[in-house]
PQR file with spaces between the fields and no chain letter, atoms N, CA, C, O and H, PARSE charges and radii, in Angstrom:
ATOM       1  N    MET     1      11.696   14.011    3.877 -0.4000 1.5000
ATOM       2  CA   MET     1      12.496   12.905    3.492 -0.0000 2.0000
ATOM       3  C    MET     1      11.841   12.298    2.189  0.5500 1.7000
ATOM       4  O    MET     1      10.672   11.923    2.275 -0.5500 1.4000
ATOM       5  N    ALA     2      12.474   12.181    1.056 -0.4000 1.5000
ATOM       6  CA   ALA     2      11.895   11.782   -0.191 -0.0000 2.0000
ATOM       7  C    ALA     2      11.675   10.258   -0.134  0.5500 1.7000
ATOM       8  O    ALA     2      10.574    9.808   -0.453 -0.5500 1.4000
ATOM       9  H    ALA     2      13.424   12.486    0.987  0.4000 1.0000
ATOM      10  N    ASN     3      12.662    9.454    0.253 -0.4000 1.5000
ATOM      11  CA   ASN     3      12.562    8.018    0.196 -0.0000 2.0000
ATOM      12  C    ASN     3      12.286    7.384    1.618  0.5500 1.7000
ATOM      13  O    ASN     3      12.888    6.397    2.040 -0.5500 1.4000
ATOM      14  H    ASN     3      13.556    9.819    0.512  0.4000 1.0000
ATOM      15  N    GLU     4      11.300    8.074    2.307 -0.4000 1.5000
ATOM      16  CA   GLU     4      10.996    7.632    3.612 -0.0000 2.0000
ATOM      17  C    GLU     4      10.493    6.041    3.680  0.5500 1.7000
ATOM      18  O    GLU     4       9.672    5.606    2.873 -0.5500 1.4000
ATOM      19  H    GLU     4      10.811    8.876    1.964  0.4000 1.0000
ATOM      20  N    ILE     5      11.000    5.337    4.593 -0.4000 1.5000
ATOM      21  CA   ILE     5      10.678    3.912    4.688 -0.0000 2.0000
ATOM      22  C    ILE     5       9.636    3.795    5.918  0.5500 1.7000
ATOM      23  O    ILE     5       9.826    4.283    7.032 -0.5500 1.4000
ATOM      24  H    ILE     5      11.667    5.691    5.248  0.4000 1.0000
ATOM      25  N    LEU     6       8.559    3.097    5.535 -0.4000 1.5000
ATOM      26  CA   LEU     6       7.465    3.100    6.582 -0.0000 2.0000
ATOM      27  C    LEU     6       7.457    1.584    7.107  0.5500 1.7000
ATOM      28  O    LEU     6       7.830    0.658    6.387 -0.5500 1.4000
ATOM      29  H    LEU     6       8.404    2.700    4.630  0.4000 1.0000
ATOM      30  N    THR     7       7.023    1.415    8.357 -0.4000 1.5000
ATOM      31  CA   THR     7       6.703    0.052    8.972 -0.0000 2.0000
ATOM      32  C    THR     7       5.281   -0.402    8.634  0.5500 1.7000
ATOM      33  O    THR     7       4.452    0.342    8.112 -0.5500 1.4000
ATOM      34  H    THR     7       6.720    2.167    8.942  0.4000 1.0000
ATOM      35  N    ILE     8       5.059   -1.684    8.972 -0.4000 1.5000
ATOM      36  CA   ILE     8       3.804   -2.284    8.650 -0.0000 2.0000
ATOM      37  C    ILE     8       2.772   -1.398    9.455  0.5500 1.7000
ATOM      38  O    ILE     8       1.700   -1.149    8.903 -0.5500 1.4000
ATOM      39  H    ILE     8       5.733   -2.289    9.397  0.4000 1.0000
ATOM      40  N    ARG     9       3.018   -0.906   10.713 -0.4000 1.5000
ATOM      41  CA   ARG     9       2.116   -0.110   11.512 -0.0000 2.0000
ATOM      42  C    ARG     9       1.810    1.241   10.807  0.5500 1.7000
ATOM      43  O    ARG     9       0.665    1.688   10.748 -0.5500 1.4000
ATOM      44  H    ARG     9       3.889   -1.108   11.161  0.4000 1.0000
ATOM      45  N    GLU    10       2.872    1.859   10.284 -0.4000 1.5000
ATOM      46  CA   GLU    10       2.732    3.114    9.662 -0.0000 2.0000
ATOM      47  C    GLU    10       1.961    3.044    8.368  0.5500 1.7000
ATOM      48  O    GLU    10       1.228    3.999    8.112 -0.5500 1.4000
ATOM      49  H    GLU    10       3.802    1.496   10.332  0.4000 1.0000
ATOM      50  N    VAL    11       2.029    2.059    7.536 -0.4000 1.5000
ATOM      51  CA   VAL    11       1.351    1.858    6.402 -0.0000 2.0000
ATOM      52  C    VAL    11      -0.236    1.494    6.800  0.5500 1.7000
ATOM      53  O    VAL    11      -1.185    1.948    6.160 -0.5500 1.4000
ATOM      54  H    VAL    11       2.625    1.283    7.743  0.4000 1.0000
ATOM      55  N    ALA    12      -0.358    0.732    7.790 -0.4000 1.5000
ATOM      56  CA   ALA    12      -1.728    0.405    8.203 -0.0000 2.0000
ATOM      57  C    ALA    12      -2.601    1.727    8.654  0.5500 1.7000
ATOM      58  O    ALA    12      -3.781    1.937    8.375 -0.5500 1.4000
ATOM      59  H    ALA    12       0.412    0.364    8.310  0.4000 1.0000
ATOM      60  N    GLU    13      -1.689    2.591    9.446 -0.4000 1.5000
ATOM      61  CA   GLU    13      -2.241    3.839    9.733 -0.0000 2.0000
ATOM      62  C    GLU    13      -2.642    4.752    8.530  0.5500 1.7000
ATOM      63  O    GLU    13      -3.717    5.351    8.482 -0.5500 1.4000
ATOM      64  H    GLU    13      -0.730    2.421    9.673  0.4000 1.0000
ATOM      65  N    LEU    14      -1.791    4.795    7.677 -0.4000 1.5000
ATOM      66  CA   LEU    14      -1.857    5.573    6.373 -0.0000 2.0000
ATOM      67  C    LEU    14      -2.989    5.058    5.681  0.5500 1.7000
ATOM      68  O    LEU    14      -3.798    5.877    5.245 -0.5500 1.4000
ATOM      69  H    LEU    14      -0.918    4.308    7.716  0.4000 1.0000
ATOM      70  N    LEU    15      -3.201    3.746    5.492 -0.4000 1.5000
ATOM      71  CA   LEU    15      -4.245    3.167    4.731 -0.0000 2.0000
ATOM      72  C    LEU    15      -5.629    3.112    5.362  0.5500 1.7000
ATOM      73  O    LEU    15      -6.657    2.814    4.754 -0.5500 1.4000
ATOM      74  H    LEU    15      -2.544    3.081    5.846  0.4000 1.0000
ATOM      75  N    LYS    16      -5.524    3.478    6.833 -0.4000 1.5000
ATOM      76  CA   LYS    16      -6.666    3.304    7.701 -0.0000 2.0000
ATOM      77  C    LYS    16      -7.207    1.875    7.637  0.5500 1.7000
ATOM      78  O    LYS    16      -8.382    1.619    7.372 -0.5500 1.4000
ATOM      79  H    LYS    16      -4.689    3.719    7.326  0.4000 1.0000
ATOM      80  N    ILE    17      -6.245    0.940    7.904 -0.4000 1.5000
ATOM      81  CA   ILE    17      -6.690   -0.467    7.976 -0.0000 2.0000
ATOM      82  C    ILE    17      -5.966   -1.229    9.087  0.5500 1.7000
ATOM      83  O    ILE    17      -4.932   -0.792    9.591 -0.5500 1.4000
ATOM      84  H    ILE    17      -5.291    1.148    8.119  0.4000 1.0000
ATOM      85  N    ASN    18      -6.475   -2.253    9.413 -0.4000 1.5000
ATOM      86  CA   ASN    18      -5.935   -3.080   10.552 -0.0000 2.0000
ATOM      87  C    ASN    18      -4.496   -3.616   10.275  0.5500 1.7000
ATOM      88  O    ASN    18      -4.294   -3.960    9.111 -0.5500 1.4000
ATOM      89  H    ASN    18      -7.315   -2.608    9.004  0.4000 1.0000
ATOM      90  N    GLU    19      -3.573   -3.730   11.065 -0.4000 1.5000
ATOM      91  CA   GLU    19      -2.140   -4.139   10.770 -0.0000 2.0000
ATOM      92  C    GLU    19      -2.242   -5.633   10.245  0.5500 1.7000
ATOM      93  O    GLU    19      -1.417   -6.026    9.420 -0.5500 1.4000
ATOM      94  H    GLU    19      -3.737   -3.451   12.011  0.4000 1.0000
ATOM      95  N    LYS    20      -3.173   -6.412   10.681 -0.4000 1.5000
ATOM      96  CA   LYS    20      -3.288   -7.833   10.200 -0.0000 2.0000
ATOM      97  C    LYS    20      -3.616   -7.738    8.654  0.5500 1.7000
ATOM      98  O    LYS    20      -3.073   -8.475    7.830 -0.5500 1.4000
ATOM      99  H    LYS    20      -3.842   -6.093   11.351  0.4000 1.0000
ATOM     100  N    THR    21      -4.565   -6.752    8.324 -0.4000 1.5000
ATOM     101  CA   THR    21      -4.890   -6.650    6.904 -0.0000 2.0000
ATOM     102  C    THR    21      -3.686   -6.179    6.157  0.5500 1.7000
ATOM     103  O    THR    21      -3.432   -6.683    5.063 -0.5500 1.4000
ATOM     104  H    THR    21      -5.006   -6.154    8.993  0.4000 1.0000
ATOM     105  N    ALA    22      -2.975   -5.309    6.633 -0.4000 1.5000
ATOM     106  CA   ALA    22      -1.688   -4.863    5.933 -0.0000 2.0000
ATOM     107  C    ALA    22      -0.760   -5.920    5.753  0.5500 1.7000
ATOM     108  O    ALA    22      -0.141   -6.015    4.694 -0.5500 1.4000
ATOM     109  H    ALA    22      -3.180   -4.899    7.521  0.4000 1.0000
ATOM     110  N    TYR    23      -0.586   -6.805    6.777 -0.4000 1.5000
ATOM     111  CA   TYR    23       0.381   -7.965    6.663 -0.0000 2.0000
ATOM     112  C    TYR    23      -0.048   -8.795    5.476  0.5500 1.7000
ATOM     113  O    TYR    23       0.723   -9.094    4.564 -0.5500 1.4000
ATOM     114  H    TYR    23      -1.088   -6.728    7.638  0.4000 1.0000
ATOM     115  N    LYS    24      -1.382   -9.169    5.539 -0.4000 1.5000
ATOM     116  CA   LYS    24      -2.025  -10.066    4.491 -0.0000 2.0000
ATOM     117  C    LYS    24      -1.816   -9.453    3.171  0.5500 1.7000
ATOM     118  O    LYS    24      -1.426  -10.202    2.275 -0.5500 1.4000
ATOM     119  H    LYS    24      -2.008   -8.925    6.280  0.4000 1.0000
ATOM     120  N    LEU    25      -2.021   -8.163    2.899 -0.4000 1.5000
ATOM     121  CA   LEU    25      -1.977   -7.473    1.586 -0.0000 2.0000
ATOM     122  C    LEU    25      -0.502   -7.576    1.183  0.5500 1.7000
ATOM     123  O    LEU    25      -0.198   -7.908    0.037 -0.5500 1.4000
ATOM     124  H    LEU    25      -2.337   -7.555    3.627  0.4000 1.0000
ATOM     125  N    ALA    26       0.400   -7.298    2.099 -0.4000 1.5000
ATOM     126  CA   ALA    26       1.813   -7.351    1.804 -0.0000 2.0000
ATOM     127  C    ALA    26       2.193   -8.814    1.389  0.5500 1.7000
ATOM     128  O    ALA    26       2.695   -9.043    0.289 -0.5500 1.4000
ATOM     129  H    ALA    26       0.153   -7.028    3.030  0.4000 1.0000
ATOM     130  N    ALA    27       1.957   -9.709    2.229 -0.4000 1.5000
ATOM     131  CA   ALA    27       2.285  -11.084    1.944 -0.0000 2.0000
ATOM     132  C    ALA    27       1.792  -11.659    0.677  0.5500 1.7000
ATOM     133  O    ALA    27       2.400  -12.560    0.099 -0.5500 1.4000
ATOM     134  H    ALA    27       1.549   -9.522    3.123  0.4000 1.0000
ATOM     135  N    ASP    28       0.568  -11.083    0.197 -0.4000 1.5000
ATOM     136  CA   ASP    28      -0.039  -11.510   -1.096 -0.0000 2.0000
ATOM     137  C    ASP    28       0.339  -10.710   -2.188  0.5500 1.7000
ATOM     138  O    ASP    28      -0.181  -10.858   -3.294 -0.5500 1.4000
ATOM     139  H    ASP    28       0.075  -10.351    0.667  0.4000 1.0000
ATOM     140  N    GLY    29       1.330   -9.754   -1.921 -0.4000 1.5000
ATOM     141  CA   GLY    29       1.859   -8.956   -3.012 -0.0000 2.0000
ATOM     142  C    GLY    29       0.910   -7.909   -3.624  0.5500 1.7000
ATOM     143  O    GLY    29       1.068   -7.452   -4.756 -0.5500 1.4000
ATOM     144  H    GLY    29       1.752   -9.634   -1.022  0.4000 1.0000
ATOM     145  N    LYS    30      -0.120   -7.554   -2.765 -0.4000 1.5000
ATOM     146  CA   LYS    30      -1.158   -6.573   -3.248 -0.0000 2.0000
ATOM     147  C    LYS    30      -0.828   -5.157   -2.825  0.5500 1.7000
ATOM     148  O    LYS    30      -1.421   -4.203   -3.330 -0.5500 1.4000
ATOM     149  H    LYS    30      -0.249   -7.926   -1.845  0.4000 1.0000
ATOM     150  N    ILE    31       0.060   -5.016   -1.956 -0.4000 1.5000
ATOM     151  CA   ILE    31       0.725   -3.754   -1.804 -0.0000 2.0000
ATOM     152  C    ILE    31       2.255   -3.800   -1.948  0.5500 1.7000
ATOM     153  O    ILE    31       2.837   -4.825   -1.592 -0.5500 1.4000
ATOM     154  H    ILE    31       0.542   -5.791   -1.547  0.4000 1.0000
ATOM     155  N    PRO    32       2.928   -2.787   -2.432 -0.5600 1.5000
ATOM     156  CA   PRO    32       4.268   -2.870   -2.648  0.2800 2.0000
ATOM     157  C    PRO    32       5.137   -2.811   -1.333  0.5500 1.7000
ATOM     158  O    PRO    32       5.024   -1.838   -0.589 -0.5500 1.4000
ATOM     159  N    GLY    33       5.962   -3.794   -1.054 -0.4000 1.5000
ATOM     160  CA   GLY    33       6.766   -3.703    0.065 -0.0000 2.0000
ATOM     161  C    GLY    33       7.870   -4.742   -0.083  0.5500 1.7000
ATOM     162  O    GLY    33       7.915   -5.504   -1.049 -0.5500 1.4000
ATOM     163  H    GLY    33       6.054   -4.585   -1.659  0.4000 1.0000
ATOM     164  N    PHE    34       8.717   -4.746    0.861 -0.4000 1.5000
ATOM     165  CA   PHE    34       9.884   -5.645    0.949 -0.0000 2.0000
ATOM     166  C    PHE    34      10.134   -5.969    2.334  0.5500 1.7000
ATOM     167  O    PHE    34       9.717   -5.273    3.260 -0.5500 1.4000
ATOM     168  H    PHE    34       8.680   -4.128    1.646  0.4000 1.0000
ATOM     169  N    LYS    35      10.857   -7.091    2.487 -0.4000 1.5000
ATOM     170  CA   LYS    35      11.188   -7.631    3.934 -0.0000 2.0000
ATOM     171  C    LYS    35      12.685   -7.268    4.358  0.5500 1.7000
ATOM     172  O    LYS    35      13.589   -7.456    3.545 -0.5500 1.4000
ATOM     173  H    LYS    35      11.196   -7.656    1.735  0.4000 1.0000
ATOM     174  N    VAL    36      12.911   -6.830    5.429 -0.4000 1.5000
ATOM     175  CA   VAL    36      14.278   -6.619    5.989 -0.0000 2.0000
ATOM     176  C    VAL    36      14.329   -7.432    7.196  0.5500 1.7000
ATOM     177  O    VAL    36      13.681   -7.113    8.193 -0.5500 1.4000
ATOM     178  H    VAL    36      12.177   -6.677    6.090  0.4000 1.0000
ATOM     179  N    GLY    37      15.082   -8.488    7.152 -0.4000 1.5000
ATOM     180  CA   GLY    37      15.124   -9.323    8.532 -0.0000 2.0000
ATOM     181  C    GLY    37      13.872   -9.855    9.025  0.5500 1.7000
ATOM     182  O    GLY    37      13.644  -10.044   10.220 -0.5500 1.4000
ATOM     183  H    GLY    37      15.608   -8.747    6.342  0.4000 1.0000
ATOM     184  N    GLY    38      12.997  -10.113    8.001 -0.4000 1.5000
ATOM     185  CA   GLY    38      11.678  -10.721    8.470 -0.0000 2.0000
ATOM     186  C    GLY    38      10.601   -9.741    8.771  0.5500 1.7000
ATOM     187  O    GLY    38       9.465  -10.110    9.067 -0.5500 1.4000
ATOM     188  H    GLY    38      13.182   -9.960    7.030  0.4000 1.0000
ATOM     189  N    SER    39      10.991   -8.378    8.690 -0.4000 1.5000
ATOM     190  CA   SER    39      10.083   -7.359    9.024 -0.0000 2.0000
ATOM     191  C    SER    39       9.688   -6.656    7.640  0.5500 1.7000
ATOM     192  O    SER    39      10.532   -6.409    6.778 -0.5500 1.4000
ATOM     193  H    SER    39      11.914   -8.078    8.450  0.4000 1.0000
ATOM     194  N    TRP    40       8.436   -6.381    7.519 -0.4000 1.5000
ATOM     195  CA   TRP    40       7.896   -5.623    6.233 -0.0000 2.0000
ATOM     196  C    TRP    40       8.304   -4.209    6.356  0.5500 1.7000
ATOM     197  O    TRP    40       8.215   -3.627    7.437 -0.5500 1.4000
ATOM     198  H    TRP    40       7.751   -6.582    8.219  0.4000 1.0000
ATOM     199  N    ARG    41       8.761   -3.620    5.258 -0.4000 1.5000
ATOM     200  CA   ARG    41       8.985   -2.225    5.074 -0.0000 2.0000
ATOM     201  C    ARG    41       8.477   -1.717    3.775  0.5500 1.7000
ATOM     202  O    ARG    41       8.424   -2.495    2.822 -0.5500 1.4000
ATOM     203  H    ARG    41       8.834   -4.093    4.380  0.4000 1.0000
ATOM     204  N    PHE    42       8.092   -0.462    3.649 -0.4000 1.5000
ATOM     205  CA   PHE    42       7.346   -0.018    2.530 -0.0000 2.0000
ATOM     206  C    PHE    42       7.981    1.527    2.336  0.5500 1.7000
ATOM     207  O    PHE    42       8.216    2.322    3.246 -0.5500 1.4000
ATOM     208  H    PHE    42       8.134    0.170    4.423  0.4000 1.0000
ATOM     209  N    ASP    43       8.192    1.726    0.918 -0.4000 1.5000
ATOM     210  CA   ASP    43       8.634    3.049    0.541 -0.0000 2.0000
ATOM     211  C    ASP    43       7.418    4.025    0.430  0.5500 1.7000
ATOM     212  O    ASP    43       6.458    3.730   -0.282 -0.5500 1.4000
ATOM     213  H    ASP    43       8.001    1.080    0.178  0.4000 1.0000
ATOM     214  N    ARG    44       7.465    5.083    1.076 -0.4000 1.5000
ATOM     215  CA   ARG    44       6.219    6.081    1.191 -0.0000 2.0000
ATOM     216  C    ARG    44       5.765    6.402   -0.251  0.5500 1.7000
ATOM     217  O    ARG    44       4.583    6.366   -0.593 -0.5500 1.4000
ATOM     218  H    ARG    44       8.246    5.322    1.654  0.4000 1.0000
ATOM     219  N    GLN    45       6.764    6.712   -1.049 -0.4000 1.5000
ATOM     220  CA   GLN    45       6.390    7.133   -2.510 -0.0000 2.0000
ATOM     221  C    GLN    45       5.806    5.953   -3.179  0.5500 1.7000
ATOM     222  O    GLN    45       4.806    6.165   -3.864 -0.5500 1.4000
ATOM     223  H    GLN    45       7.724    6.741   -0.771  0.4000 1.0000
ATOM     224  N    GLU    46       6.243    4.785   -3.101 -0.4000 1.5000
ATOM     225  CA   GLU    46       5.609    3.635   -3.780 -0.0000 2.0000
ATOM     226  C    GLU    46       4.190    3.293   -3.240  0.5500 1.7000
ATOM     227  O    GLU    46       3.353    2.779   -3.981 -0.5500 1.4000
ATOM     228  H    GLU    46       7.056    4.613   -2.544  0.4000 1.0000
ATOM     229  N    ILE    47       3.949    3.567   -2.028 -0.4000 1.5000
ATOM     230  CA   ILE    47       2.588    3.428   -1.503 -0.0000 2.0000
ATOM     231  C    ILE    47       1.721    4.514   -2.022  0.5500 1.7000
ATOM     232  O    ILE    47       0.570    4.254   -2.375 -0.5500 1.4000
ATOM     233  H    ILE    47       4.629    3.985   -1.425  0.4000 1.0000
ATOM     234  N    ALA    48       2.226    5.779   -2.092 -0.4000 1.5000
ATOM     235  CA   ALA    48       1.405    6.875   -2.664 -0.0000 2.0000
ATOM     236  C    ALA    48       1.182    6.570   -4.107  0.5500 1.7000
ATOM     237  O    ALA    48       0.060    6.862   -4.521 -0.5500 1.4000
ATOM     238  H    ALA    48       3.161    5.990   -1.806  0.4000 1.0000
ATOM     239  N    SER    49       2.010    6.049   -4.949 -0.4000 1.5000
ATOM     240  CA   SER    49       1.723    5.656   -6.250 -0.0000 2.0000
ATOM     241  C    SER    49       0.866    4.546   -6.344  0.5500 1.7000
ATOM     242  O    SER    49       0.101    4.491   -7.308 -0.5500 1.4000
ATOM     243  H    SER    49       2.921    5.812   -4.612  0.4000 1.0000
ATOM     244  N    TRP    50       0.868    3.583   -5.434 -0.4000 1.5000
ATOM     245  CA   TRP    50      -0.128    2.461   -5.497 -0.0000 2.0000
ATOM     246  C    TRP    50      -1.562    3.070   -5.206  0.5500 1.7000
ATOM     247  O    TRP    50      -2.567    2.714   -5.820 -0.5500 1.4000
ATOM     248  H    TRP    50       1.489    3.627   -4.652  0.4000 1.0000
ATOM     249  N    ILE    51      -1.552    3.936   -4.298 -0.4000 1.5000
ATOM     250  CA   ILE    51      -2.822    4.520   -3.941 -0.0000 2.0000
ATOM     251  C    ILE    51      -3.507    5.137   -5.252  0.5500 1.7000
ATOM     252  O    ILE    51      -4.638    4.867   -5.656 -0.5500 1.4000
ATOM     253  H    ILE    51      -0.735    4.226   -3.798  0.4000 1.0000
ATOM     254  N    LYS    52      -2.650    5.964   -5.792 -0.4000 1.5000
ATOM     255  CA   LYS    52      -3.054    6.738   -7.013 -0.0000 2.0000
ATOM     256  C    LYS    52      -3.568    5.692   -8.154  0.5500 1.7000
ATOM     257  O    LYS    52      -4.618    5.884   -8.767 -0.5500 1.4000
ATOM     258  H    LYS    52      -1.731    6.184   -5.463  0.4000 1.0000
ATOM     259  N    ARG    53      -2.813    4.686   -8.352 -0.4000 1.5000
ATOM     260  CA   ARG    53      -3.109    3.644   -9.408 -0.0000 2.0000
ATOM     261  C    ARG    53      -4.465    3.209   -9.007  0.5500 1.7000
ATOM     262  O    ARG    53      -5.374    3.290   -9.834 -0.5500 1.4000
ATOM     263  H    ARG    53      -1.960    4.530   -7.854  0.4000 1.0000
ATOM     264  N    LYS    54      -4.690    2.750   -7.802 -0.4000 1.5000
ATOM     265  CA   LYS    54      -6.003    2.085   -7.283 -0.0000 2.0000
ATOM     266  C    LYS    54      -7.081    3.018   -7.563  0.5500 1.7000
ATOM     267  O    LYS    54      -8.088    2.582   -8.119 -0.5500 1.4000
ATOM     268  H    LYS    54      -3.952    2.685   -7.130  0.4000 1.0000
ATOM     269  N    VAL    55      -6.993    4.327   -7.226 -0.4000 1.5000
ATOM     270  CA   VAL    55      -8.038    5.387   -7.507 -0.0000 2.0000
ATOM     271  C    VAL    55      -8.447    5.404   -8.802  0.5500 1.7000
ATOM     272  O    VAL    55      -9.636    5.337   -9.113 -0.5500 1.4000
ATOM     273  H    VAL    55      -6.175    4.681   -6.774  0.4000 1.0000
ATOM     274  N    GLU    56      -7.395    5.503   -9.722 -0.4000 1.5000
ATOM     275  CA   GLU    56      -7.585    5.551  -11.158 -0.0000 2.0000
ATOM     276  C    GLU    56      -8.295    4.314  -11.679  0.5500 1.7000
ATOM     277  O    GLU    56      -9.208    4.382  -12.502 -0.5500 1.4000
ATOM     278  H    GLU    56      -6.429    5.557   -9.470  0.4000 1.0000
ATOM     279  N    GLU    57      -7.851    3.220  -11.182 -0.4000 1.5000
ATOM     280  CA   GLU    57      -8.422    1.927  -11.634 -0.0000 2.0000
ATOM     281  C    GLU    57     -10.030    2.001  -11.334  0.5500 1.7000
ATOM     282  O    GLU    57     -10.879    1.742  -12.188 -0.5500 1.4000
ATOM     283  H    GLU    57      -7.110    3.165  -10.513  0.4000 1.0000
ATOM     284  N    GLN    58     -10.290    2.358  -10.113 -0.4000 1.5000
ATOM     285  CA   GLN    58     -11.691    2.400   -9.737 -0.0000 2.0000
ATOM     286  C    GLN    58     -12.537    3.353  -10.525  0.5500 1.7000
ATOM     287  O    GLN    58     -13.712    3.110  -10.798 -0.5500 1.4000
ATOM     288  H    GLN    58      -9.601    2.569   -9.420  0.4000 1.0000
ATOM     289  N    GLN    59     -11.867    4.513  -10.906 -0.4000 1.5000
ATOM     290  CA   GLN    59     -12.559    5.630  -11.542 -0.0000 2.0000
ATOM     291  C    GLN    59     -12.815    5.057  -12.926  0.5500 1.7000
ATOM     292  O    GLN    59     -13.928    5.297  -13.394 -0.5500 1.4000
ATOM     293  H    GLN    59     -10.912    4.710  -10.684  0.4000 1.0000
ATOM     294  N    LYS    60     -11.950    4.322  -13.677 -0.4000 1.5000
ATOM     295  CA   LYS    60     -12.079    3.799  -14.837 -0.0000 2.0000
ATOM     296  C    LYS    60     -13.227    2.749  -14.918  0.5500 1.7000
ATOM     297  O    LYS    60     -14.018    2.619  -15.853 -0.5500 1.4000
ATOM     298  H    LYS    60     -11.046    4.127  -13.297  0.4000 1.0000
ATOM     299  N    GLY    61     -13.173    2.041  -13.797 -0.4000 1.5000
ATOM     300  CA   GLY    61     -14.261    1.069  -13.655 -0.0000 2.0000
ATOM     301  C    GLY    61     -15.797    1.615  -13.593  0.5500 1.7000
ATOM     302  O    GLY    61     -16.790    1.044  -14.046 -0.5500 1.4000
ATOM     303  H    GLY    61     -12.531    2.146  -13.038  0.4000 1.0000
ATOM     304  N    LYS    62     -15.735    2.867  -12.917 -0.4000 1.5000
ATOM     305  CA   LYS    62     -16.955    3.551  -12.832 -0.0000 2.0000
ATOM     306  C    LYS    62     -17.373    4.035  -14.187  0.5500 1.7000
ATOM     307  O    LYS    62     -18.548    3.888  -14.524 -0.5500 1.4000
ATOM     308  H    LYS    62     -14.929    3.331  -12.550  0.4000 1.0000
ATOM     309  N    ASP    63     -16.475    4.621  -15.023 -0.4000 1.5000
ATOM     310  CA   ASP    63     -16.617    5.034  -16.286 -0.0000 2.0000
ATOM     311  C    ASP    63     -17.283    4.061  -17.312  0.5500 1.7000
ATOM     312  O    ASP    63     -18.119    4.406  -18.147 -0.5500 1.4000
ATOM     313  H    ASP    63     -15.520    4.740  -14.750  0.4000 1.0000
ATOM     314  N    VAL    64     -16.803    2.813  -17.138 -0.4000 1.5000
ATOM     315  CA   VAL    64     -17.428    1.629  -17.944 -0.0000 2.0000
ATOM     316  C    VAL    64     -18.774    1.473  -17.532  0.5500 1.7000
ATOM     317  O    VAL    64     -19.613    1.235  -18.401 -0.5500 1.4000
ATOM     318  H    VAL    64     -16.123    2.532  -16.460  0.4000 1.0000
ATOM     319  N    ASP    65     -19.109    1.568  -16.368 -0.4000 1.5000
ATOM     320  CA   ASP    65     -20.551    1.317  -15.813 -0.0000 2.0000
ATOM     321  C    ASP    65     -21.549    2.326  -16.353  0.5500 1.7000
ATOM     322  O    ASP    65     -22.739    2.024  -16.444 -0.5500 1.4000
ATOM     323  H    ASP    65     -18.428    1.762  -15.662  0.4000 1.0000
ATOM     324  N    HIS    66     -21.090    3.518  -16.712 -0.4000 1.5000
ATOM     325  CA   HIS    66     -22.057    4.634  -17.075 -0.0000 2.0000
ATOM     326  C    HIS    66     -22.100    4.715  -18.495  0.5500 1.7000
ATOM     327  O    HIS    66     -22.818    5.550  -19.045 -0.5500 1.4000
ATOM     328  H    HIS    66     -20.124    3.764  -16.638  0.4000 1.0000
C-alpha cells in the first residue's frame, strides 16, 4: 500500500525508539505527522523521506568536518 498510515507505536518500532520519544518528536514537529481525533498518525512515505533527509544532513555534516 503506497500511502500506508502508521500509528505512533509503528513509527516508534520503525525508528527503533521508545513510544514516548516518538510522541515528543511528533509534538515538537521534529518528525512529520498529523493528529486524527487526538491520536498521532504518520504517512510511511513521509517518514521514509524524513529518514533519508536526516541521513543526508548527517553525511553533509561529516563532509564539512573532514
